[in-house]
C-alpha positions in Angstrom: -17.6 16.3 -10.0 -18.5 18.2 -13.2 -18.9 15.9 -16.1 -19.5 16.8 -19.7 -21.6 14.3 -21.8 -21.2 14.3 -25.6 -23.1 12.3 -28.1 -24.4 12.2 -31.7 -27.2 9.8 -32.3 -28.5 7.7 -35.2 -29.9 10.9 -36.8 -26.2 11.9 -37.2 -27.2 15.6 -37.6 -25.0 17.1 -34.9 -23.4 16.9 -31.5 -25.3 17.2 -28.2 -23.5 18.3 -25.1 -24.6 18.6 -21.4 -22.5 19.5 -18.4 -23.8 18.1 -15.1 -22.5 18.7 -11.6 -22.9 15.5 -9.6 -22.9 15.3 -5.8 -23.0 12.0 -4.0 -25.0 11.4 -0.8 -24.4 7.7 0.0 -26.1 5.8 -2.8 -28.1 8.8 -3.9 -26.8 11.1 -6.6 -27.9 14.7 -7.2 -27.2 16.3 -10.5 -27.4 20.0 -11.5 -27.6 20.5 -15.3 -25.3 23.5 -15.8 -25.3 23.7 -19.6 -26.8 22.1 -22.7 -26.2 22.7 -26.3 -26.7 21.1 -29.7 -24.2 22.0 -32.5 -25.0 20.8 -36.1 -22.3 19.0 -38.0 -20.6 20.9 -40.8 -22.6 20.1 -43.9 -19.6 18.7 -45.8 -18.7 16.5 -42.8 -22.3 15.3 -42.5 -22.4 14.3 -46.1 -19.2 12.3 -45.8 -20.6 10.6 -42.7 -23.8 9.7 -44.4 -21.9 8.4 -47.5 -19.9 6.1 -45.2 -22.9 4.5 -43.4 -24.5 1.2 -44.3 -25.7 0.1 -46.7 -23.1 2.2 -48.5 -19.6 0.8 -48.9 -16.6 2.7 -47.6 -12.8 2.3 -47.0 -10.6 2.1 -44.0 -9.0 5.3 -45.1 -12.4 7.1 -45.0 -13.2 5.7 -41.5 -9.7 6.8 -40.3 -10.3 10.3 -41.6 -13.8 10.5 -40.2 -12.5 9.3 -36.8 -10.2 12.3 -36.7 -12.5 14.9 -38.2 -15.4 13.9 -35.9 -13.0 13.7 -33.0 -11.9 17.3 -33.7 -15.5 18.4 -34.1 -16.4 16.9 -30.7 -13.3 18.6 -29.2 -14.5 22.0 -30.4 -17.9 21.5 -28.9 -16.4 20.2 -25.7 -14.1 23.2 -25.3 -17.0 25.6 -25.8 -19.2 23.8 -23.3 -16.4 23.5 -20.7 -15.6 27.2 -21.1 -19.3 28.1 -20.6 -19.3 26.6 -17.1 -15.7 27.5 -16.0 -14.3 24.0 -16.6 -15.1 20.3 -16.2 -13.5 17.4 -14.3 -14.1 14.7 -16.9 -15.8 14.1 -20.2 -17.8 11.1 -21.5 -18.0 11.0 -25.3 -20.2 8.5 -27.1 -18.9 9.6 -30.4 -20.7 8.7 -33.6 -21.9 5.1 -34.3 -21.0 4.0 -37.8 -21.8 0.3 -37.4 -23.6 -1.9 -34.9 -23.0 -5.5 -35.8 -26.1 -7.6 -35.0 -26.7 -11.3 -36.0 -29.5 -13.5 -34.8 -30.9 -10.8 -32.5 -27.5 -10.6 -30.7 -24.9 -7.8 -31.0 -21.4 -9.1 -31.9 -19.6 -5.8 -32.1 -20.0 -2.0 -32.4 -18.0 0.9 -33.8 -18.1 4.5 -32.8 -15.8 7.1 -34.4 -14.7 10.4 -33.0 -11.2 9.9 -31.5 -11.4 10.9 -27.8 -7.7 11.8 -27.7 -8.6 15.1 -29.5 -10.9 16.0 -26.6 -8.4 15.0 -23.9 -5.7 17.0 -25.6 -7.9 20.0 -25.9 -9.4 20.0 -22.4 -6.6 18.3 -20.4 -9.1 16.1 -18.5 -9.9 12.4 -18.6 -12.3 11.2 -21.4 -14.5 8.1 -21.1 -15.4 6.7 -24.5 -16.3 3.4 -26.3 -19.0 2.8 -23.7 -21.0 0.1 -25.5 -18.5 -2.7 -26.1 -18.1 -3.9 -22.5 -21.8 -4.7 -22.3 -21.5 -6.7 -25.6 -18.6 -8.7 -24.2 -20.8 -9.6 -21.3 -23.5 -11.0 -23.6 -25.5 -7.8 -24.0 -26.5 -5.8 -27.1 -24.6 -2.7 -26.0 -28.0 -0.9 -26.4 -30.1 0.6 -25.2 -28.1 2.4 -22.5 -30.6 5.1 -21.6 -32.7 2.7 -19.4 -30.1 3.1 -16.7 -31.0 6.8 -16.5 -34.7 6.3 -17.2 -35.1 3.8 -14.3 -33.6 6.3 -11.9 -35.8 9.2 -13.1 -39.0 7.2 -13.3 -38.8 6.0 -9.6 -41.8 7.5 -7.7 -43.9 7.9 -10.8 -47.3 6.1 -11.3 -46.7 2.6 -12.6 -46.4 1.2 -15.2 -44.3 4.1 -16.4 -42.1 4.5 -19.5 -39.6 6.8 -21.0 -39.4 7.0 -24.8 -36.6 8.5 -26.8 -37.4 9.4 -30.4 -34.0 9.8 -32.1 -33.1 8.0 -35.3 -34.4 4.9 -33.6 -37.2 4.8 -31.0 -36.1 3.2 -27.8 -38.1 2.7 -24.6 -37.7 2.0 -21.0 -40.7 0.5 -19.2 -40.9 0.2 -15.4 -43.6 -2.2 -14.4 -45.9 -2.2 -11.4 -43.5 -4.3 -9.4 -40.5 -2.2 -10.3 -39.4 -4.6 -13.0 -37.5 -2.8 -15.8 -37.4 -3.6 -19.6 -35.7 -1.5 -22.2 -35.2 -2.1 -25.9 -35.3 -0.5 -29.4 -38.8 -0.5 -30.8 -37.9 0.5 -34.4 -37.3 3.5 -36.5 -38.3 7.0 -35.3 -36.6 9.7 -37.4 -34.2 7.5 -39.3 -36.4 6.7 -42.3 -38.1 10.0 -42.4 -34.8 11.9 -42.4 -33.3 9.6 -45.0 -36.1 10.4 -47.5 -36.1 14.1 -46.8 -32.3 14.3 -47.4 -32.4 12.1 -50.5 -35.3 14.0 -52.0 -33.9 17.4 -51.0 -37.2 18.4 -49.5 -35.6 21.0 -47.3 -32.1 22.1 -46.2 -32.6 21.0 -42.6 -32.6 17.2 -43.2 -35.6 16.6 -41.0 -39.4 17.3 -41.0 -39.5 20.5 -39.1 -42.7 20.8 -37.1 -44.1 17.8 -39.1 -45.0 20.1 -42.0 -44.1 17.6 -44.8 -46.1 14.8 -43.1 -49.0 17.1 -42.6 -49.2 17.8 -46.3 -49.5 14.0 -47.1 -51.7 11.1 -46.4 -51.1 7.7 -44.9 -50.7 5.1 -47.6 -52.3 2.0 -45.9 -50.9 -0.5 -48.3 -47.3 0.8 -47.9 -47.8 1.0 -44.1 -49.1 -2.6 -44.0 -45.9 -3.8 -45.8 -43.7 -1.8 -43.4 -45.4 -3.2 -40.3 -44.8 -6.7 -41.5 -41.0 -6.4 -40.8 -40.0 -9.4 -38.6 -38.0 -7.1 -36.3 -41.2 -5.9 -34.6 -42.1 -9.4 -33.6 -38.7 -10.2 -32.0 -38.7 -10.5 -28.2 -36.9 -7.9 -26.0 -34.2 -7.2 -25.2 -33.3 -6.2 -28.8 -31.5 -3.4 -30.6 -31.4 -2.1 -34.2 -30.1 0.8 -36.2 -29.2 2.2 -39.6 -27.8 -1.1 -40.6 -31.4 -2.3 -40.9 -33.6 0.9 -41.3 -32.0 3.0 -44.0 -32.8 4.7 -47.3 -32.5 1.6 -49.5 -34.9 -0.1 -47.1 -37.5 2.5 -48.0 -36.7 2.3 -51.7 -37.1 -1.5 -51.7 -40.6 -1.2 -50.1 -41.6 1.5 -52.6 -40.4 -0.5 -55.5 -42.4 -3.5 -54.3 -45.6 -1.3 -54.4 -45.2 -1.1 -58.2 -47.0 2.3 -58.2 -46.1 5.9 -57.7 -46.6 7.3 -54.2 -46.2 11.1 -53.6 -43.2 11.9 -51.5 -45.4 13.7 -48.9 -47.4 10.5 -48.5 -44.2 8.5 -48.0 -43.1 10.9 -45.2 -46.6 10.8 -43.7 -46.7 7.0 -43.8 -43.2 6.7 -42.3 -44.3 9.1 -39.5 -47.4 6.9 -38.9 -45.1 3.8 -38.8 -43.4 5.3 -35.8 -46.7 6.2 -34.1 -48.2 2.7 -34.7 -45.2 0.7 -33.6 -44.5 2.8 -30.5 -48.2 3.0 -29.5 -48.6 -0.8 -29.9 -45.8 -1.6 -27.4 -46.9 1.1 -24.9 -50.5 -0.1 -24.9 -49.4 -3.7 -24.5 -47.4 -2.8 -21.4 -50.3 -0.9 -19.9 -48.2 2.3 -19.5 -50.0 5.1 -17.7 -47.1 7.7 -17.7 -44.9 8.3 -20.8 -42.1 10.8 -20.9 -40.8 11.5 -24.4 -37.5 12.9 -25.5 -35.4 13.2 -28.6 -35.9 15.1 -31.9 -39.1 13.3 -32.6 -40.8 14.8 -29.6 -40.8 18.2 -31.5 -42.8 16.7 -34.3 -46.5 17.4 -33.7 -47.6 14.7 -36.1 -45.8 12.1 -33.9 -46.8 13.6 -30.5 -50.5 14.2 -31.5 -50.6 10.7 -33.0 -49.2 9.1 -29.8 -51.7 11.0 -27.6 -54.6 10.0 -29.8 -53.5 6.4 -29.8 -52.8 6.3 -26.1 -55.8 7.9 -24.3 -55.1 6.0 -21.1 -51.6 7.4 -20.7 -50.3 10.8 -19.7 -47.9 11.6 -22.6 -45.5 14.4 -21.5 -42.0 15.7 -22.4 -39.0 14.4 -20.5 -38.5 17.9 -19.0 -41.0 16.8 -16.3 -38.4 14.3 -15.1 -35.7 17.0 -14.8 -34.0 16.1 -18.0 -34.5 18.5 -20.9 -36.1 16.6 -23.7 -33.5 17.7 -26.3 -30.5 16.9 -24.0 -31.5 13.7 -22.2 -29.0 11.4 -24.0 -26.1 13.9 -23.4 -27.1 13.9 -19.8 -27.1 10.1 -19.8 -23.5 10.1 -21.0 -22.5 12.6 -18.4 -24.0 10.1 -15.8 -22.1 7.2 -17.4 -18.9 9.3 -17.2 -19.4 9.9 -13.5 -20.1 6.3 -12.9 -17.1 5.1 -14.8 -14.8 7.5 -13.1 -16.2 6.4 -9.7 -16.1 2.6 -10.4 -19.9 2.2 -10.7 -21.7 0.0 -13.2 -23.9 2.1 -15.5 -26.1 -0.3 -17.5 -29.2 -2.3 -16.9 -28.6 -5.9 -18.0 -32.4 -6.3 -18.1 -32.4 -3.9 -21.0 -29.3 -5.0 -22.9 -29.5 -8.7 -22.2 -26.0 -8.8 -20.6 -25.1 -11.4 -17.9 -24.5 -8.7 -15.4 -23.9 -5.0 -15.1 -20.5 -3.7 -16.0 -18.4 -0.6 -15.6 -18.5 0.9 -19.1 -15.9 2.5 -21.4 -12.3 3.1 -21.7 -10.5 6.1 -20.3 -8.1 8.4 -22.2 -6.0 10.4 -19.6 -5.9 14.1 -19.6 -2.9 16.2 -18.6 -0.8 14.5 -15.9 -1.4 11.3 -14.0 -4.9 9.7 -13.9 -6.2 9.9 -10.4 -9.4 7.8 -9.7 -11.7 8.4 -6.7 -12.4 5.6 -4.3 -15.1 3.3 -5.8 -18.6 4.4 -4.9 -21.6 2.3 -4.0 -24.1 1.6 -6.9 -26.5 4.5 -7.5 -30.0 3.9 -6.0 -31.5 7.2 -6.8 -31.0 10.3 -8.9 -32.5 13.8 -8.8 -31.9 16.3 -11.6 -32.3 20.0 -11.4 
């Protein structure tokens, strides 16, 4: 079965796509990554999306329009990806998160936009979407979902081992020496850095390309100390967070509390160091010896060099060593979730989300003709990616 995974993360800079051909061998699953791509959002659409995100206020009319416009953008990317490989059997679209409702360290709801019917109409195949809410109804946080993939990919690695994704938020999967698995959101990775760069107009890319802006600044230790005092870092796992907590006004409030001017390059450098410090602290505490990194932050030398310096006892590599291209791992995850849903297999680790038990994720929008589901498969015990 060829499944197309689509997602746009908390950096909300574009749409990632990955087509994976899955073959089942009992409880083992083999996947061939046939195609990956990343398409930036149209600048006007991205500005509208940013303007609608917390802590900004918006309207139901704007959310309805964004649901359609982002759904159409996803459909365009899906059509091109499917054409590149000669067609797909199913799609799993995460869409774009606009709100993740968390109270008292527990998720109460979540909202992703990007209407999947546009994809189903364009490609004529079933589309799995809305993949987080079923875990929330089972008592989980609906996040992080990537530990399901990470656990499969890290099997056979030296333990303790971990997989780190540096998107807008830094999330980690840690596999202990006894095979026990933990997964949670550590804190901000690119979210705060990107917010400052966009707000200050530091470049036209909206992120710190090659860490150049951070390299031009210095760590402001007083500001960093205040940022590290955020209570979120002390909460026990499993836990999840997002732009609802870590956003531009969050940075501005911290800067105002400093009551002194701080050069913008120093702000970016300090926010970069915040990611390094918070991630390294958790990785050290877990005694991790192998760390595979993915997401946009893995292309920032200031982050990667900082992690390697702070973690001399760990082998810090890109996720490519696990068979999942570092820039496409989350899209591959959603392709895997799509395969699991279409085959009646749970695709979430309750140890990571806090759910009572694993659930089959998502809702299915039929393609052309009747929806034909395969016989339910056994749970996946292993995965190889090539």
